[in-house]
N, C-alpha and C positions, 0 to 999 in steps of 0.2 A: 387302805393305803392310796395316797393320791398319785395318779399317773403322771409321769414326767411331761412337761409342756414341750411340745414340738412346734417349730416354726417361730417367726418373729414375735416378740412380745408386743401386745397391742399398746399403742401410744408411743412406741420407740421411734425416734427420729431417723429417717432414711439417710444414707450416706450422701456426701456432697455430689458424687458422680450421679447417683440415681435421681437426686432431686433436680439436677440441672442437665440431665442427659440430652434432652432435646436441644438445649442451647449450646452445649459443649461439643456434641458430635460433629456438627458442620465444621467447626474450627479445627477439630482433630484431622479431618480429611483435607482441609485447606492449608494446614501448616506446611507440609512439604513443598507444595507449589509456591506458597508465599515466600518461603525461605529461598528457593531457587530463583524466584523473580527478584528478590532483594539482592542476592549475591551476583547474579549474572546480568541484571538490567539496571536496577537503581544505583548500585554502587559504581559500576563503570561510568554512568552518566556524570555522577559527582566527581569521579576521578578525572574524567576528561575536562570538566570545568576547572579543576585544580591544576592540571598539567598545562592548560592554556595560559597560565600566568608565569610559565617558566620558559627558558631557553634550554632545550634538552635534545640530544641526538638519539635518545632511546637506550644508551648504554652507559655513558659517563655520568658525571655529577650534573645535577640540575642547578640552573642559575635563575633566581627570582628576578623577573623583569616587569612585573605588574601587568598593566594593560597594553604593553608595547606591541604584542602580537595583534591585538584588535585595532590599534592605531595604524599599524602597517597595512591591515586589510583595507582601510579607507582609501589608500593610494595605490592599491593593487588592481591593475586593469584586468588581469587574468581572473581575479576574484569576481569582478563585476560581470565579466563575460559568463562565468559559471553561474552566477546568481541569476542573470537574465535568462539563461537557458533553463534553469530550474523552474523559474516562474512560467516559462513557455511550456515545459513538461507538465506542470500542474494544471494549467488551463486546458491544454489539449487532451491530457489524459482523462479529464472528467467526461470526455465524450464516451468513455467506456461504460459509464453508468446508464445513460439512455439507450445506447446501442445494445448493451447486455439485456436491458429490460425488454426492448422490442423483439430481440431474438428469443428470449424466454417465453414471451407471450405467443410467438409464432409456434414454438416447439411444445407449448402446453396444450396440445390437442391429441385427440385419440384417433389417429389415422394409421393406416398400415405402414410399417417401416419407420415409425417415429423414433424408436430406440436407435436405429442405425443413424438417423439424421442427428440425434443428440450426441452420439459418439463422435461424428464428424466435427460438430461444432466445439465439442469439449477437447478434442485432440490437441489443439495448440497449447493448452494449459499444461499438459503432461510432458511437453517437449522441454528440454533444457534451454535456458536462455542463451547459452552459448550456441546451440544448434540453430535457434531462431535467428541469432545474429549472423551466422554464416549463411543461412538460407537467404536472408534479405540482402546480404552483401553480394551474393551471386545474382539475385534478382535485379539489383541496381547496377551491376558491373558493366562497364563500357564494352562495346563490341559484341558480347554474347549474352548479356543480361536481358531478360524478357521485357522489363519496363523500359530499359534503354532502347531496345529495338522497336518497341511500340511507339515511343515518343519520336524516334527517328523516322518511322514510317508515316506518322501523322504530320510532323512539322518539317521534316527534311534534315534535321540535325538532332542528335541525341544529347542528353544531359547526364553527365557523370555526377549523380546526386551526392555521393559520399566524398567527392573531391571538390565540391562547390560550397563555399562558405555560406551562400544564401540559402541552400536547401538541405544541408547535411543534418541539421538538428531535426528538421521535419521528417526526414527519411528515417532517422533512428526512432523517433516517437511513433511513427507508423508501425515499425517493427515491434515496439513494445506494446502497442494497442492490440495487436493480434491475439496474444495469449491473455491479456488483461480482460478483454471483452468476454472471452470464454469463461474466465473465473467469475466475473460478475453475472454472466448468464446462469451459471450453476447456483449462485446465491439466490437469484430471483426465481429460478425454477423451484427451489426448496420453499421459498416464501409463497409462491402461487399455490402450492399444495395445501397451505394453511389458510387460504382465503375462504371465508365463510360462504358456503353456497346459498344459504338462505338470504343473505344480503344481496347476492347477485340476482336471485329470483325476484326479490322485492323491488330492486331497481328496475328490472325488466318490466314488471307490472306497472311501474310508474312511468314507463316510456323512455328510460335511459338506455342509451346504446352508443357504440362507437367511442369517441373521445370523452364524452360525458361519463360513460360507464368507467372508463379507465381512470379519469382524473378524480372523480368524486367518490368512487366505490372501491376500485382495486388498489390504486396507489396508496391511499391512507392506510390500508391493511398491510402494505409492504414496507412500512417505516422501519421495522427492525432490520430487514434485509437491505434497505437503502442505507441505513447507518453503517452497517458492516461494509457494504460495497464502497461507500465514500471513504471510509477510514483506510481500507486496504489499497484503494486507488491512490490516495494521497501518499501513503507510505511507499507504494510501488513507484510513484513518480519521483520521489525524493531519494530513493536508493537505486537510481538507474545507473549503476556502475558497470554492470557486466556487459550490457549492450554497447555502451560507449567504448569500453575497453576492447571488445571483440571486433567491432565494426570500423572504428576510426582511430582508436588509441588517443582520443582527444583532438585529432586533427580535422580538417587541415589547418595548420597554424594555430592550434588551440581553440578553434572556433566552436567545437562541439563539446567542450568540457562542461561537466556539471559539478556541483559542489562536492559530491562524494568522490568523484574521480580526481578532482583537484586536491582534495584532502589526502588521497592516496599518493599523488605525485609529490606533495610536499613532505609527507611524513615517512613514507616507506619506499619510494622509488629511488633510482640512482640520481634523481635531480634534487633530492632534498635531505632526508633524514632529520627534518625539523619537526619533532614530535609536538612541541608546544604550539607551533604555527598550525600544524594539522589539527590539533585539538581545538584551536580557536575556530577553524572552519567547521569542525564537527558541531561545536556549540551553536554556531549560527544556523546550521542545517537543522539541528534539533529545535531551535526556537521557531523557525519557519513552520516546521511540522506541527508543533504545539499550537501555534496561532490558528492554522487551518482546522485542525481537529477540534480544538477547544471551541472555536466559533461554531462549528457544526453541532457539537454536543449541546452548547447553550441554546442554539435554535431549536433542536429537538426537544430539549427540556421545556422551553417556553411554549412550544406548540402543544406539548402534552398537558401542561398546567392550564392552558387556556381552553382546553376541551371541556 
């Protein structure tokens, strides 16, 4: 009597899941994140673009006005002030990248108490931006602010930075750079842990040291960290709403406005409730962000393909 056959019959085709398990498994894990990204990031972007073609107060009926909101932006002096300040934020905020790298290299040493020093440098990043804004507001405050008293002691007369149209934007940017440098420092510390020690030793044998070692050996290996640092710095510069709101509320006379704050004023504050106009400002802000980030991605891709 023939024994019953156990197990799969030889020659039988495996199921679709088993045949493509390695290909399908990553997508199975990615699907929830992709869906969340589509719903909460991609869809709102296109909705903002669509709303920018309407005159809408956020509650009543929408009225199609085409590109009228964008035409109005051309003659809006407050928009140009906000745009100029955002460009200034972008340029000066990029100082966080080399500053964070230098601090990370300094802290990437094995000396006594280094963990304590790392904690001190990282501390600004874990503080709320609101707290940072209040601290720097007191730092700049006339009569009792430390910086005000220092300038008064050196020059004979103090400068109320947050009340002066010439200096207010620079003062807020300095406040934003403090935690941003700490964040970039952490990114570079992580990247320095992945630098190949054999390449460092080979470069030392060839006589490389100092700036040559840094420029030709270390920095090329930090490209992934540099990419992330630049992207988060650009995004941080363009979403500089909280510090402006806490420190000056856009003043004096609207001179410290940035696009994100001006968008809020027009769309959600007591000065506006113009959702369509605010959405148009948001679209311009998004376009600026994409230009900077896309340009950096293209440069990174070109450098990688040329290697």
